[in-house]
Structure formats: structure tokens, C-alpha cells
C-alpha positions as CSV (number, residue, x, y, z in Angstrom):
1,X,-0.4,-3.2,-4.2
2,X,1.9,-6.1,-5.2
3,X,4.4,-7.8,-2.8
4,X,7.7,-6.4,-4.1
5,X,6.4,-2.8,-3.7
6,X,5.0,-3.5,0.0
7,X,8.5,-5.1,0.9
8,X,10.8,-2.4,-0.6
9,X,8.3,0.3,0.7
10,X,8.7,-1.4,4.1
11,X,12.5,-1.6,3.9
12,X,13.0,1.9,3.0
13,X,10.7,3.2,5.8
14,X,12.2,1.1,8.2
15,X,15.4,2.4,7.5
16,X,14.3,5.9,8.2
17,X,12.5,5.0,11.3
18,X,14.9,2.8,13.1
19,X,18.0,2.6,11.0
20,X,20.2,4.7,13.0
21,X,19.3,2.2,16.2
22,X,19.6,-1.3,14.8
23,X,21.2,-0.9,11.7
24,X,20.1,-3.0,8.7
25,X,17.9,-4.9,10.5
26,X,15.4,-2.1,10.5
27,X,15.0,-2.7,6.8
28,X,14.2,-6.4,7.5
29,X,11.5,-5.6,10.2
30,X,10.1,-2.7,8.3
31,X,9.5,-5.2,5.2
32,X,8.0,-7.8,7.3
33,X,5.7,-5.0,8.9
34,X,4.9,-3.6,5.6
35,X,3.8,-7.4,4.3
36,X,2.1,-8.5,7.4
37,X,-1.7,-7.4,6.3
38,X,-1.2,-10.1,3.4
39,X,-1.0,-13.1,5.9
40,X,-4.9,-13.7,4.5
41,X,-3.6,-15.2,1.4
42,X,-3.5,-18.4,3.2
43,X,-6.9,-18.6,2.6
44,X,-6.0,-19.6,-0.9
45,X,-5.4,-23.1,0.2
46,X,-9.0,-23.9,1.5
47,X,-11.2,-21.2,-0.3
48,X,-12.7,-21.1,-4.0
49,X,-11.2,-18.3,-6.0
50,X,-14.2,-16.0,-5.7
51,X,-14.5,-16.7,-1.9
52,X,-10.6,-16.1,-1.3
53,X,-10.8,-12.8,-3.4
54,X,-13.6,-11.6,-0.9
55,X,-11.6,-13.1,2.1
56,X,-8.4,-11.0,1.0
57,X,-8.0,-7.2,2.0
58,X,-10.7,-8.2,4.8
59,X,-10.0,-8.1,8.6
60,X,-6.1,-8.2,8.3
61,X,-6.3,-5.0,6.2
62,X,-8.3,-3.0,8.7
63,X,-7.0,-0.4,11.3
64,X,-8.3,-2.5,14.1
65,X,-5.9,-5.4,13.1
66,X,-3.2,-3.3,12.5
67,X,-3.3,-1.5,15.9
68,X,-3.7,-4.8,17.7
69,X,-0.9,-6.7,15.9
70,X,1.4,-3.7,15.9
71,X,1.1,-3.7,19.9
72,X,1.2,-7.4,20.3
73,X,4.5,-7.6,18.0
74,X,5.9,-4.4,20.0
75,X,5.6,-6.4,23.4
76,X,6.8,-9.8,21.8
77,X,9.9,-7.9,20.4
78,X,10.9,-6.2,23.6
79,X,10.9,-9.6,25.1
80,X,12.7,-11.5,22.5
81,X,15.3,-8.7,21.7
82,X,15.7,-7.0,25.1
83,X,19.5,-6.3,24.1
84,X,18.6,-4.0,21.4
85,X,18.6,-0.2,21.9
86,X,14.6,-0.3,21.3
87,X,11.9,0.7,23.4
88,X,8.3,-0.7,23.1
89,X,7.5,2.8,21.4
90,X,10.5,2.3,19.1
91,X,9.1,-1.0,18.0
92,X,5.4,0.2,18.0
93,X,6.5,3.2,15.5
94,X,8.4,0.5,13.4
95,X,5.6,-1.9,13.0
96,X,2.7,0.3,13.0
97,X,3.3,2.8,10.3
98,X,4.4,-0.1,7.9
99,X,1.1,-1.8,8.4
100,X,-0.8,1.4,7.9
101,X,1.0,2.0,4.9
102,X,0.2,-1.3,3.3
103,X,-3.4,-1.1,3.8
104,X,-3.5,2.7,2.8
105,X,-1.8,2.0,-0.5
106,X,-4.1,-1.1,-1.0
107,X,-7.1,1.1,-0.6
108,X,-5.9,3.3,-3.5
109,X,-6.2,0.5,-6.0
110,X,-9.3,-1.1,-7.3
111,X,-10.0,-4.3,-5.3
112,X,-11.4,-2.8,-2.3
113,X,-9.9,-2.7,1.2
114,X,-11.7,-3.5,4.5
115,X,-10.1,-0.6,6.4
116,X,-12.8,-0.5,9.0
117,X,-13.5,-4.2,9.4
118,X,-15.1,-5.7,11.8
119,X,-17.0,-2.8,12.6
120,X,-18.0,-2.0,8.8
121,X,-17.9,-4.1,5.7
122,X,-17.4,-1.5,3.3
123,X,-14.7,-1.8,0.9
124,X,-12.7,1.2,0.3
125,X,-11.2,1.6,-3.5
126,X,-10.0,5.2,-4.5
127,X,-8.9,3.7,-7.8
128,X,-6.0,6.0,-8.4
129,X,-3.3,3.7,-8.9
130,X,-3.0,0.2,-10.5
131,X,-2.0,-2.8,-8.2
132,X,1.4,-3.0,-9.7
133,X,3.0,0.3,-10.9
134,X,6.7,0.3,-11.6
135,X,6.7,4.0,-11.8
136,X,5.8,4.0,-8.2
137,X,8.0,1.1,-7.2
138,X,11.3,1.9,-9.2
139,X,12.8,4.8,-6.7
140,X,11.9,2.5,-3.8
141,X,13.7,-0.6,-5.2
142,X,16.8,1.6,-6.3
143,X,16.9,2.9,-2.8
144,X,16.6,-0.4,-1.2
145,X,19.3,-1.9,-3.2
146,X,21.6,1.2,-2.3
147,X,20.8,0.5,1.5
148,X,21.7,-2.9,1.1
149,X,25.2,-2.4,-0.4
150,X,26.0,0.8,1.7
151,X,27.7,0.1,5.2
152,X,25.0,0.5,8.2
153,X,27.3,3.7,9.2
154,X,27.2,5.3,6.1
155,X,25.9,8.9,6.0
156,X,24.4,8.3,2.7
157,X,22.0,5.9,3.9
158,X,19.4,8.3,5.0
159,X,20.0,10.4,1.6
160,X,19.0,7.3,-0.3
161,X,16.0,6.3,1.9
162,X,14.7,9.9,1.4
163,X,15.3,9.7,-2.3
164,X,12.9,6.5,-2.6
165,X,10.3,7.9,-0.2
166,X,10.0,11.2,-1.7
167,X,10.1,10.3,-5.3
168,X,7.4,7.6,-5.1
169,X,5.2,9.9,-3.0
170,X,5.5,12.6,-5.4
171,X,4.3,10.2,-8.1
172,X,1.6,9.0,-5.9
173,X,0.0,12.6,-5.3
174,X,0.4,13.0,-9.2
175,X,-2.0,9.8,-9.7
176,X,-4.5,11.4,-7.6
177,X,-4.1,14.6,-10.1
178,X,-4.5,12.3,-13.0
179,X,-7.7,10.5,-11.4
180,X,-9.2,13.9,-11.0
181,X,-8.8,14.9,-14.6
182,X,-9.8,11.5,-15.9
183,X,-12.9,11.8,-14.0
184,X,-13.7,15.0,-15.4
185,X,-13.1,13.7,-19.0
186,X,-15.3,10.9,-18.6
187,X,-17.9,13.3,-17.2
188,X,-17.8,15.5,-20.1
189,X,-18.0,12.5,-22.5
190,X,-21.2,11.2,-20.7
191,X,-22.7,14.8,-20.9
192,X,-21.7,15.1,-24.7
193,X,-23.5,12.1,-25.7
194,X,-26.3,12.8,-22.9
195,X,-25.8,9.7,-21.0
196,X,-26.9,9.9,-17.3
197,X,-25.1,7.0,-15.2
198,X,-26.3,5.3,-12.0
199,X,-23.0,4.0,-11.4
200,X,-19.5,5.0,-12.7
201,X,-15.8,4.4,-12.1
202,X,-12.5,4.8,-13.6
203,X,-9.6,3.1,-12.9
204,X,-5.6,2.9,-14.4
205,X,-4.9,0.1,-16.9
206,X,-2.1,-2.4,-15.9
207,X,1.6,-1.0,-14.8
208,X,0.9,2.7,-15.7
209,X,-1.0,5.8,-15.0
210,X,-1.9,7.4,-18.1
211,X,-4.1,4.9,-19.9
212,X,-7.4,4.4,-18.0
213,X,-10.5,2.3,-18.2
214,X,-13.8,3.8,-17.4
215,X,-17.0,2.2,-16.7
216,X,-20.7,3.7,-16.4
217,X,-23.9,1.9,-15.8
218,X,-27.5,3.1,-16.4
219,X,-30.1,0.5,-15.7
220,X,-29.1,-2.7,-17.7
221,X,-26.5,-0.9,-20.1
222,X,-23.0,-0.6,-19.6
223,X,-20.7,2.3,-21.1
224,X,-17.2,1.6,-21.4
225,X,-14.3,3.9,-22.5
């Protein structure tokens, strides 16, 4: 997903997980946690674009990396912020879910995510949502703005956070429903034209979940819809 989505998703989930213990700082650390897997963008500085695209969403987008990094950061935060009312497990529950949310969302887009690196180089692409979808992001963005405005002890904070998470999650479930229907539509179209494909995928077009792009392959022929 795009950087803004990761930031606001992390901020809102950070509020839910640790807002009552460290106030608005939970939003900051949640946003950082949800953005950490994208540190692999530094490869853009020395790799050519095709190689950089392959390097991105590799090892730093794996469960292995997320678990090790979350543990290391939790120990570090425990030392640096010993005065905070946060235990090792509190920090871990702030960092680990944020990073897992990031790589899971990325795996739902088209480009492929190395969830199981370094043990498997297979890239996971569920193709149910475009990499930047404002309909997924908007409720999280609104909730983040509300949380920044509200006082840290406001009783409304949790309601706004849950508003953002529930609406965005509901939309995300809806994208899987759309994906199921679209795949069936393309399958019907292929059958109607008596086309048997060796490979096939469908993905949403930019910034929405209602106009889809489908591609089928048979030997040296490509069928696009």
C-alpha cells in the first residue's frame, strides 16, 4: 500500500493498542512500526529500477524480519524509555502487529510480497486491492486527524479509532468479495469464447475497486479485458 495508508493505519492501531498508556505517542510509534518494512526503499539509491523493484518487498516484508525487528526494538525501547509505563510485551504488541499489518496489506496488492523470505522466495499477491485506494484510506485518515485534535484523556478517542479501523476493515472484506465475483466473470467470459488459459489474474485498476483489469495467457497469446 502507499505510505500515507501505512502511516494512518499505524497511527490508529497504535492508539488502540497503547493510547491509554503513553497517550498520543502511541500514534507516532504505531505509524513508525507500520512504515518500518519500507526501509528497503533505500535500494533505490544504488540499484537500477528493475532490480530495485525486485529488492522492494523482499526480506524486510517477511514475517521473519518483522518478528526479529519487533523483538529487538522492544528491548531497545524498554531501555531508552524505562520511565514509560510500558513493559517489553507492551512494546512488542505495539511494534509487531503494526509491521505484520503492513506486509499483509502489501500482499493484497499486485506487486508481490516476500512474506516467507528468506526461507522461500515466492512472492504473494492476492490482487484484491490496488496499491493506493482512497476508499480504504479515508476513514483511517479522518480518524487520525480526529485523534490528533482530541485531548489525550478524551473518552472519544477510542470511538474514533474504532471508527477508522472498522470502516476500513469492512471495505477490505468487501474487496475480497469483489475479487471473487470478478474472477467468476472472467472465467465465464473465457468459457463463452472457448478460451482455455494457462495463466490468469485480475487486479483492480488505480484508486478504486470497481473497474478491474484481467489478463489471461495461452501459449504465446494474451487475452486482456
